[in-house]
BATINU-626024 format. One record per residue (C-alpha): x negated, z, y. Coordinates in nm, 3 decimals, padded with zeros to 5 digits. Layout:
% BATINU-626024
+---------+---------+---------+
:       x :       z :       y :
+---------+---------+---------+
:       X :       Z :       Y :
...
+---------+---------+---------+
% end
This chain:
% BATINU-626024
+---------+---------+---------+
:       x :       z :       y :
+---------+---------+---------+
:  19.949 :  02.747 : -11.566 :
:  19.656 :  02.924 : -11.726 :
:  19.715 :  02.875 : -12.097 :
:  19.418 :  03.059 : -12.245 :
:  19.471 :  03.430 : -12.305 :
:  19.625 :  03.531 : -11.979 :
:  19.636 :  03.900 : -12.063 :
:  19.268 :  03.885 : -12.156 :
:  19.197 :  03.735 : -11.816 :
:  19.385 :  04.017 : -11.647 :
:  19.192 :  04.273 : -11.848 :
:  18.866 :  04.105 : -11.750 :
:  18.974 :  04.116 : -11.387 :
:  19.030 :  04.490 : -11.413 :
:  18.692 :  04.541 : -11.580 :
:  18.526 :  04.356 : -11.292 :
:  18.666 :  04.616 : -11.052 :
:  18.496 :  04.898 : -11.244 :
:  18.142 :  04.809 : -11.147 :
:  17.838 :  04.759 : -11.368 :
:  17.846 :  04.592 : -11.708 :
:  17.925 :  04.804 : -12.009 :
:  18.207 :  05.000 : -11.844 :
:  18.542 :  04.955 : -12.020 :
:  18.891 :  05.004 : -11.884 :
:  18.941 :  05.344 : -11.725 :
:  19.134 :  05.592 : -11.936 :
:  19.380 :  05.866 : -11.838 :
:  19.239 :  06.220 : -11.797 :
:  19.197 :  06.403 : -12.128 :
:  19.391 :  06.722 : -12.193 :
:  19.078 :  06.924 : -12.267 :
:  18.810 :  07.027 : -12.020 :
:  18.449 :  06.914 : -12.040 :
:  18.152 :  07.139 : -11.979 :
:  18.042 :  07.077 : -11.618 :
:  17.685 :  07.062 : -11.495 :
:  17.547 :  07.326 : -11.260 :
:  17.518 :  07.090 : -10.967 :
:  17.810 :  06.922 : -10.796 :
:  17.898 :  06.636 : -10.571 :
:  18.213 :  06.522 : -10.397 :
:  18.411 :  06.196 : -10.400 :
:  18.653 :  06.094 : -10.128 :
:  18.802 :  05.770 : -10.006 :
:  19.116 :  05.560 : -09.980 :
:  19.330 :  05.354 : -10.218 :
:  19.439 :  05.022 : -10.067 :
:  19.717 :  04.791 : -10.186 :
:  19.556 :  04.449 : -10.135 :
:  19.883 :  04.269 : -10.219 :
:  20.094 :  04.463 : -09.969 :
:  19.803 :  04.504 : -09.726 :
:  19.869 :  04.876 : -09.674 :
:  19.719 :  05.205 : -09.799 :
:  19.878 :  05.339 : -10.118 :
:  20.031 :  05.691 : -10.107 :
:  20.122 :  05.885 : -10.421 :
:  19.854 :  05.723 : -10.642 :
:  19.692 :  05.926 : -10.921 :
:  19.312 :  05.931 : -10.885 :
:  19.075 :  06.094 : -11.135 :
:  18.719 :  06.101 : -11.258 :
:  18.720 :  05.927 : -11.596 :
:  18.633 :  06.159 : -11.885 :
:  18.701 :  06.478 : -11.687 :
:  18.995 :  06.685 : -11.566 :
:  18.904 :  06.635 : -11.199 :
:  19.208 :  06.460 : -11.047 :
:  19.424 :  06.438 : -10.735 :
:  19.701 :  06.232 : -10.569 :
:  19.659 :  06.024 : -10.255 :
:  19.832 :  06.145 : -09.937 :
:  20.072 :  05.950 : -09.716 :
:  19.779 :  05.750 : -09.577 :
:  19.635 :  05.667 : -09.919 :
:  19.344 :  05.914 : -09.884 :
:  19.202 :  06.127 : -10.164 :
:  18.932 :  06.394 : -10.204 :
:  18.789 :  06.530 : -10.530 :
:  18.533 :  06.812 : -10.530 :
:  18.318 :  06.971 : -10.804 :
:  18.224 :  06.633 : -10.953 :
:  17.929 :  06.604 : -11.192 :
:  17.631 :  06.423 : -11.051 :
:  17.522 :  06.083 : -11.179 :
:  17.716 :  05.770 : -11.247 :
:  18.096 :  05.828 : -11.249 :
:  18.399 :  05.601 : -11.282 :
:  18.685 :  05.679 : -11.041 :
:  19.013 :  05.560 : -11.191 :
:  19.352 :  05.518 : -11.025 :
:  19.705 :  05.423 : -11.128 :
:  20.067 :  05.459 : -11.020 :
:  20.415 :  05.348 : -11.125 :
:  20.400 :  05.055 : -10.880 :
:  20.056 :  04.943 : -10.999 :
:  20.166 :  04.971 : -11.362 :
:  20.487 :  04.772 : -11.297 :
:  20.275 :  04.482 : -11.169 :
:  20.089 :  04.479 : -11.501 :
:  19.755 :  04.620 : -11.384 :
:  19.767 :  04.948 : -11.577 :
:  19.463 :  05.154 : -11.476 :
:  19.209 :  05.030 : -11.224 :
:  18.888 :  05.186 : -11.098 :
:  18.537 :  05.159 : -10.959 :
:  18.196 :  05.306 : -11.042 :
:  17.984 :  05.513 : -10.805 :
:  17.673 :  05.729 : -10.811 :
:  17.741 :  06.097 : -10.725 :
:  17.458 :  06.302 : -10.571 :
:  17.433 :  06.680 : -10.561 :
:  17.567 :  06.836 : -10.242 :
:  17.678 :  06.502 : -10.097 :
:  18.011 :  06.323 : -10.052 :
:  18.040 :  05.972 : -10.189 :
:  18.278 :  05.747 : -09.998 :
:  18.473 :  05.513 : -10.227 :
:  18.725 :  05.242 : -10.139 :
:  18.960 :  05.161 : -10.425 :
:  19.187 :  04.857 : -10.411 :
:  19.412 :  04.640 : -10.624 :
:  19.304 :  04.274 : -10.667 :
:  19.401 :  04.046 : -10.381 :
:  19.648 :  03.759 : -10.418 :
:  19.363 :  03.511 : -10.379 :
:  19.177 :  03.670 : -10.672 :
:  19.491 :  03.681 : -10.887 :
:  19.571 :  03.318 : -10.808 :
:  19.220 :  03.211 : -10.909 :
:  19.238 :  03.404 : -11.239 :
:  19.602 :  03.332 : -11.336 :
:  19.681 :  02.997 : -11.172 :
:  19.343 :  02.827 : -11.164 :
:  19.354 :  02.502 : -10.967 :
:  19.733 :  02.486 : -10.934 :
:  19.830 :  02.404 : -10.574 :
:  20.030 :  02.666 : -10.388 :
:  20.370 :  02.563 : -10.252 :
:  20.301 :  02.753 : -09.930 :
:  20.126 :  03.057 : -09.787 :
:  20.394 :  03.287 : -09.932 :
:  20.391 :  03.147 : -10.285 :
:  20.438 :  03.415 : -10.548 :
:  20.346 :  03.471 : -10.911 :
:  20.575 :  03.591 : -11.189 :
:  20.422 :  03.677 : -11.523 :
:  20.507 :  03.867 : -11.837 :
:  20.564 :  03.836 : -12.210 :
:  20.837 :  03.687 : -12.428 :
:  20.910 :  03.850 : -12.761 :
:  21.167 :  03.839 : -13.040 :
:  21.417 :  04.125 : -12.998 :
:  21.459 :  04.172 : -13.374 :
:  21.091 :  04.178 : -13.474 :
:  20.908 :  04.257 : -13.147 :
:  20.682 :  03.960 : -13.227 :
:  20.523 :  03.800 : -12.921 :
:  20.608 :  03.429 : -12.918 :
:  20.372 :  03.137 : -12.863 :
:  20.507 :  02.838 : -12.670 :
:  20.838 :  03.002 : -12.569 :
:  20.976 :  02.859 : -12.242 :
:  21.086 :  03.066 : -11.941 :
:  21.309 :  02.888 : -11.691 :
:  21.313 :  02.990 : -11.323 :
:  21.583 :  02.867 : -11.083 :
:  21.646 :  02.918 : -10.713 :
:  21.806 :  02.754 : -10.409 :
:  21.633 :  02.641 : -10.091 :
:  21.761 :  02.507 : -09.762 :
:  21.588 :  02.185 : -09.654 :
:  21.640 :  01.922 : -09.389 :
:  21.830 :  01.618 : -09.510 :
:  21.709 :  01.261 : -09.495 :
:  21.837 :  01.224 : -09.140 :
:  21.651 :  01.536 : -09.031 :
:  21.963 :  01.663 : -08.854 :
:  22.142 :  01.840 : -09.139 :
:  22.041 :  02.122 : -09.369 :
:  22.099 :  02.063 : -09.737 :
:  22.100 :  02.315 : -10.021 :
:  21.861 :  02.207 : -10.295 :
:  21.843 :  02.360 : -10.643 :
:  21.484 :  02.399 : -10.757 :
:  21.350 :  02.505 : -11.093 :
:  21.026 :  02.560 : -11.281 :
:  20.965 :  02.598 : -11.655 :
:  20.654 :  02.758 : -11.804 :
:  20.559 :  02.843 : -12.162 :
:  20.383 :  03.136 : -12.320 :
:  20.026 :  03.107 : -12.452 :
:  19.899 :  03.229 : -12.791 :
:  19.926 :  03.592 : -12.673 :
:  20.296 :  03.554 : -12.589 :
:  20.224 :  03.566 : -12.215 :
:  20.355 :  03.329 : -11.948 :
:  20.259 :  03.281 : -11.583 :
:  20.476 :  03.103 : -11.325 :
:  20.285 :  03.019 : -11.008 :
:  20.413 :  02.889 : -10.674 :
:  20.749 :  03.068 : -10.673 :
:  20.916 :  03.173 : -10.345 :
:  20.877 :  03.541 : -10.264 :
:  21.179 :  03.605 : -10.041 :
:  21.474 :  03.444 : -10.219 :
:  21.666 :  03.544 : -10.530 :
:  21.531 :  03.394 : -10.853 :
:  21.711 :  03.370 : -11.185 :
:  21.514 :  03.347 : -11.506 :
:  21.599 :  03.310 : -11.872 :
:  21.372 :  03.288 : -12.178 :
:  21.435 :  03.071 : -12.485 :
:  21.316 :  03.033 : -12.842 :
:  21.424 :  02.869 : -13.167 :
:  21.806 :  02.908 : -13.141 :
:  21.751 :  03.224 : -12.936 :
:  21.779 :  03.320 : -12.569 :
:  21.777 :  03.611 : -12.328 :
:  22.040 :  03.691 : -12.071 :
:  22.002 :  03.580 : -11.709 :
:  21.776 :  03.808 : -11.507 :
:  21.789 :  03.794 : -11.126 :
:  21.505 :  03.936 : -10.917 :
:  21.300 :  03.886 : -10.601 :
:  20.921 :  03.872 : -10.615 :
:  20.886 :  04.050 : -10.281 :
:  20.608 :  04.077 : -10.028 :
:  20.344 :  04.175 : -10.286 :
:  20.376 :  03.815 : -10.414 :
:  20.342 :  03.935 : -10.774 :
:  20.608 :  04.048 : -11.022 :
:  20.594 :  04.124 : -11.392 :
:  20.906 :  04.038 : -11.596 :
:  20.890 :  04.095 : -11.973 :
:  21.168 :  03.910 : -12.158 :
:  21.319 :  03.951 : -12.503 :
:  21.524 :  03.682 : -12.682 :
:  21.786 :  03.700 : -12.954 :
:  22.010 :  03.473 : -13.162 :
:  22.303 :  03.688 : -13.039 :
:  22.297 :  03.480 : -12.720 :
:  22.332 :  03.144 : -12.899 :
:  22.664 :  03.054 : -13.060 :
:  22.656 :  02.881 : -13.398 :
:  22.774 :  02.521 : -13.392 :
:  23.046 :  02.399 : -13.620 :
:  23.049 :  02.095 : -13.843 :
:  23.147 :  01.878 : -13.553 :
:  22.872 :  02.012 : -13.333 :
:  23.112 :  02.206 : -13.110 :
:  23.130 :  02.576 : -13.029 :
:  23.413 :  02.818 : -12.990 :
:  23.446 :  03.070 : -12.707 :
:  23.101 :  02.994 : -12.567 :
:  22.961 :  02.905 : -12.229 :
:  22.689 :  02.649 : -12.156 :
:  22.342 :  02.725 : -12.025 :
:  22.091 :  02.510 : -11.838 :
:  21.934 :  02.369 : -12.155 :
:  22.265 :  02.256 : -12.301 :
:  22.289 :  02.526 : -12.567 :
:  22.590 :  02.750 : -12.610 :
:  22.579 :  03.117 : -12.520 :
:  22.774 :  03.363 : -12.731 :
:  22.700 :  03.699 : -12.567 :
:  22.807 :  03.927 : -12.858 :
:  22.598 :  04.123 : -13.107 :
:  22.528 :  04.456 : -13.276 :
:  22.325 :  04.631 : -13.005 :
:  22.461 :  04.938 : -12.825 :
:  22.382 :  05.046 : -12.469 :
:  22.444 :  05.410 : -12.390 :
:  22.356 :  05.598 : -12.074 :
:  22.457 :  05.810 : -11.778 :
:  22.504 :  05.732 : -11.409 :
:  22.396 :  05.989 : -11.149 :
:  22.354 :  05.985 : -10.774 :
:  22.032 :  06.047 : -10.582 :
:  22.111 :  06.421 : -10.581 :
:  22.128 :  06.433 : -10.962 :
:  22.508 :  06.466 : -10.973 :
:  22.718 :  06.276 : -11.228 :
:  22.912 :  05.975 : -11.096 :
:  23.249 :  05.936 : -11.273 :
:  23.455 :  05.613 : -11.269 :
:  23.153 :  05.397 : -11.185 :
:  23.177 :  05.039 : -11.312 :
:  22.899 :  04.933 : -11.551 :
:  22.900 :  04.561 : -11.618 :
:  22.695 :  04.314 : -11.824 :
:  22.755 :  03.959 : -11.703 :
:  22.614 :  03.780 : -12.010 :
:  22.858 :  03.968 : -12.233 :
:  23.145 :  03.957 : -11.979 :
:  23.184 :  04.331 : -12.034 :
:  23.282 :  04.611 : -11.794 :
:  23.325 :  04.982 : -11.872 :
:  23.391 :  05.292 : -11.661 :
:  23.183 :  05.607 : -11.670 :
:  23.341 :  05.931 : -11.793 :
:  23.368 :  06.255 : -11.589 :
:  23.011 :  06.345 : -11.680 :
:  22.885 :  05.998 : -11.574 :
:  22.825 :  05.884 : -11.932 :
:  22.914 :  05.542 : -12.074 :
:  22.871 :  05.337 : -12.392 :
:  22.894 :  04.961 : -12.444 :
:  22.915 :  04.834 : -12.802 :
:  22.880 :  04.484 : -12.956 :
:  22.614 :  04.397 : -12.702 :
:  22.388 :  04.094 : -12.752 :
:  22.029 :  04.188 : -12.826 :
:  21.750 :  04.076 : -12.595 :
:  21.698 :  04.115 : -12.221 :
:  22.030 :  04.173 : -12.042 :
:  22.112 :  04.238 : -11.678 :
:  22.320 :  04.553 : -11.607 :
:  22.501 :  04.620 : -11.279 :
:  22.639 :  04.957 : -11.171 :
:  22.887 :  04.991 : -10.884 :
:  23.078 :  05.280 : -10.733 :
:  23.248 :  05.313 : -10.396 :
:  23.023 :  05.499 : -10.152 :
:  22.701 :  05.395 : -10.327 :
:  22.468 :  05.098 : -10.307 :
:  22.502 :  04.862 : -10.603 :
:  22.226 :  04.894 : -10.864 :
:  22.102 :  04.605 : -11.080 :
:  21.856 :  04.657 : -11.364 :
:  21.767 :  04.469 : -11.680 :
:  21.730 :  04.634 : -12.020 :
:  21.581 :  04.515 : -12.349 :
:  21.820 :  04.568 : -12.640 :
:  21.749 :  04.546 : -13.013 :
:  22.001 :  04.450 : -13.285 :
:  22.164 :  04.738 : -13.476 :
:  22.002 :  04.992 : -13.245 :
:  22.121 :  05.213 : -12.959 :
:  21.927 :  05.193 : -12.633 :
:  21.943 :  05.492 : -12.397 :
:  21.916 :  05.429 : -12.023 :
:  21.995 :  05.633 : -11.712 :
:  22.092 :  05.485 : -11.375 :
:  22.059 :  05.646 : -11.031 :
:  22.281 :  05.526 : -10.746 :
:  22.169 :  05.574 : -10.388 :
:  22.435 :  05.705 : -10.152 :
:  22.551 :  05.469 : -09.879 :
:  22.402 :  05.563 : -09.543 :
:  22.646 :  05.759 : -09.326 :
:  22.576 :  05.776 : -08.954 :
:  22.648 :  06.079 : -08.741 :
:  22.989 :  06.084 : -08.572 :
:  22.997 :  05.956 : -08.215 :
:  23.241 :  05.797 : -07.973 :
:  23.204 :  05.432 : -07.878 :
:  23.395 :  05.224 : -07.623 :
:  23.345 :  04.856 : -07.689 :
:  23.522 :  04.540 : -07.790 :
:  23.597 :  04.499 : -08.158 :
:  23.315 :  04.337 : -08.358 :
:  23.306 :  04.202 : -08.711 :
:  23.036 :  04.175 : -08.979 :
:  22.862 :  03.851 : -09.077 :
:  23.079 :  03.832 : -09.389 :
:  23.394 :  03.875 : -09.180 :
:  23.275 :  03.613 : -08.932 :
:  23.220 :  03.362 : -09.212 :
:  23.556 :  03.452 : -09.363 :
:  23.741 :  03.401 : -09.035 :
:  23.550 :  03.077 : -08.974 :
:  23.662 :  02.939 : -09.310 :
:  24.021 :  03.037 : -09.233 :
:  24.004 :  02.867 : -08.894 :
:  23.875 :  02.546 : -09.056 :
:  24.139 :  02.565 : -09.328 :
:  23.884 :  02.576 : -09.610 :
:  24.031 :  02.670 : -09.946 :
:  24.330 :  02.895 : -10.011 :
:  24.349 :  03.259 : -09.902 :
:  24.597 :  03.542 : -09.911 :
:  24.619 :  03.913 : -09.842 :
:  24.629 :  04.155 : -10.134 :
:  24.675 :  04.483 : -09.945 :
:  25.035 :  04.602 : -09.940 :
:  25.156 :  04.355 : -10.202 :
:  25.329 :  04.470 : -10.524 :
:  25.088 :  04.355 : -10.791 :
:  24.991 :  04.528 : -11.115 :
:  24.627 :  04.417 : -11.081 :
:  24.408 :  04.191 : -10.867 :
:  24.424 :  03.898 : -11.111 :
:  24.802 :  03.880 : -11.086 :
:  24.759 :  03.771 : -10.724 :
:  24.626 :  03.436 : -10.849 :
:  24.937 :  03.356 : -11.053 :
:  25.097 :  03.184 : -10.754 :
:  24.783 :  02.989 : -10.654 :
:  24.802 :  02.616 : -10.727 :
:  24.578 :  02.484 : -11.009 :
:  24.506 :  02.830 : -11.149 :
:  24.633 :  02.953 : -11.489 :
:  24.598 :  03.330 : -11.520 :
:  24.594 :  03.553 : -11.826 :
:  24.569 :  03.905 : -11.684 :
:  24.617 :  04.102 : -12.005 :
:  24.375 :  04.386 : -12.072 :
:  24.075 :  04.331 : -12.296 :
:  23.992 :  03.967 : -12.220 :
:  24.148 :  03.850 : -11.891 :
:  24.079 :  03.485 : -11.804 :
:  24.142 :  03.245 : -11.518 :
:  24.134 :  02.868 : -11.569 :
:  24.134 :  02.593 : -11.306 :
:  24.320 :  02.278 : -11.407 :
:  24.366 :  01.936 : -11.253 :
:  23.999 :  01.895 : -11.148 :
:  23.899 :  01.650 : -11.419 :
:  23.860 :  01.923 : -11.682 :
:  23.977 :  02.276 : -11.754 :
:  23.718 :  02.542 : -11.682 :
:  23.685 :  02.893 : -11.546 :
:  23.595 :  02.934 : -11.176 :
:  23.305 :  03.157 : -11.079 :
:  23.432 :  03.487 : -10.939 :
:  23.270 :  03.690 : -10.658 :
:  23.340 :  04.041 : -10.534 :
:  23.216 :  04.122 : -10.181 :
:  22.974 :  03.829 : -10.202 :
:  22.829 :  03.935 : -10.538 :
:  22.887 :  03.744 : -10.861 :
:  23.135 :  03.937 : -11.075 :
:  23.348 :  03.887 : -11.389 :
:  23.720 :  03.861 : -11.451 :
:  23.716 :  04.180 : -11.653 :
:  23.554 :  04.370 : -11.366 :
:  23.817 :  04.240 : -11.122 :
:  24.092 :  04.338 : -11.365 :
:  23.951 :  04.689 : -11.412 :
:  23.884 :  04.762 : -11.044 :
:  24.162 :  04.961 : -10.867 :
:  24.407 :  04.733 : -10.687 :
:  24.410 :  04.952 : -10.377 :
:  24.040 :  04.871 : -10.324 :
:  24.107 :  04.500 : -10.251 :
:  24.201 :  04.347 : -09.917 :
:  24.206 :  03.967 : -09.964 :
:  24.107 :  03.678 : -10.188 :
:  23.988 :  03.320 : -10.131 :
:  24.011 :  03.027 : -10.374 :
:  23.804 :  02.707 : -10.348 :
:  23.832 :  02.402 : -10.573 :
:  23.507 :  02.230 : -10.684 :
:  23.505 :  02.002 : -10.378 :
:  23.543 :  02.283 : -10.122 :
:  23.290 :  02.547 : -10.237 :
:  23.095 :  02.678 : -09.931 :
:  22.716 :  02.695 : -09.951 :
:  22.715 :  03.075 : -09.950 :
:  22.887 :  03.074 : -10.288 :
:  22.653 :  02.823 : -10.452 :
:  22.379 :  02.999 : -10.650 :
:  22.131 :  02.914 : -10.930 :
:  22.373 :  03.064 : -11.186 :
:  22.679 :  02.888 : -11.046 :
:  22.688 :  02.565 : -10.845 :
:  23.064 :  02.577 : -10.798 :
:  23.148 :  02.282 : -11.028 :
:  23.446 :  02.478 : -11.164 :
:  23.549 :  02.620 : -10.829 :
:  23.507 :  02.969 : -10.684 :
:  23.734 :  03.271 : -10.639 :
:  23.607 :  03.528 : -10.386 :
:  23.761 :  03.878 : -10.364 :
:  23.698 :  04.111 : -10.069 :
:  23.736 :  04.489 : -10.069 :
:  23.846 :  04.728 : -09.795 :
:  23.528 :  04.933 : -09.824 :
:  23.273 :  04.657 : -09.762 :
:  23.484 :  04.413 : -09.558 :
:  23.716 :  04.602 : -09.327 :
:  24.033 :  04.474 : -09.166 :
:  24.068 :  04.100 : -09.114 :
:  24.440 :  04.087 : -09.046 :
:  24.719 :  03.960 : -09.266 :
:  24.677 :  03.605 : -09.393 :
:  25.006 :  03.418 : -09.412 :
:  25.054 :  03.226 : -09.738 :
:  25.030 :  02.846 : -09.700 :
+---------+---------+---------+
% end
């Protein structure tokens, strides 16, 4: 990891793209016009995403220090006329470029009267970024990615020196015999430099990563993300003492869960998250479920799509929004103690195909195939929920061996006993990690079936960086995402 002023190195990299010495970072167009000269030139060209290896549409391009500006077309092309002659700096930026941490980029050119200057603008390549950010660190493979960002204190906004960021992920590898695939948990820990910036090099780009930042008796919530095919992702993290439970005289904690570094997570605080959920047409989405896993909290949106969650832990927290008929949305927010953070969420409608008639044999999804395969092999315990007289989905588990269920409102819990220790199984809903409160709050008529696995039976598909199944797994399946699988007779 490059430990010396990483953000300064990035700034220097941007300056290098601007051309001759003495040119600073490009600035956004001013709101006032400048007096133009009497002779003009023209600038045209293309903006290229060197990380994605494609032209960049929708990028803002302007002549620095003037009001001459445009936006690239669908092929990344731009054209600016009536440009003053002489040396000019062409700047460009977009939401995507800014999210990667580049800010504004640009290049210098010499504009001549009556002529068109061709300019090719591009983001830095992965090779350049690796050289600047990672130095001589070896890459794990040709698709190795880079995650970078800052770590700060949620209460003071102070950037922290030496704060660790832990990254975890799972990878399938061949076993010692070479005939079996084994699931290996991998991790990497990096620390911030004196500017509060960290860089993690050599991460996989196409699998889910989970990261958490730490400090002196402080932590952030878990943040899950994928680096993607650009091989670069910026993740700024904020930590708070709200996430670390105080220890008693005997060194124990009450009502806390354990994290990877052996500390205890509390997940309660004085921050407030308030917002509204809309669809991609701008319409309010009522009765959507908004959940925060680190706080084990789920609320429903009102008729106007609004929601409010109180007693939230400060720091970076992951928020999930779900509603039937929409794709699930996951986003992380940075919360501050004793403050209200406003955030809006937009759900994309599920794709609906045109109506047509099909004559074919019945097929099932990959999830259904795996489900039926587990049933055929007799793995775990399963039963049908649909059509049964239960008050809520947790009540179904009351008759399952080894499970003790408290399905009262407010703080429902499920405990697995007789496995060497008492602990709470990890719960999934349609293959996604969920919480007991979310399962309790979700309408009973939405569920179709449930599976229960003790710690020695957990299938690989339910083992993740945030849960390795040591306390068992409970997997719920809905009608909407799973379809009919037939009635499962109780064992």
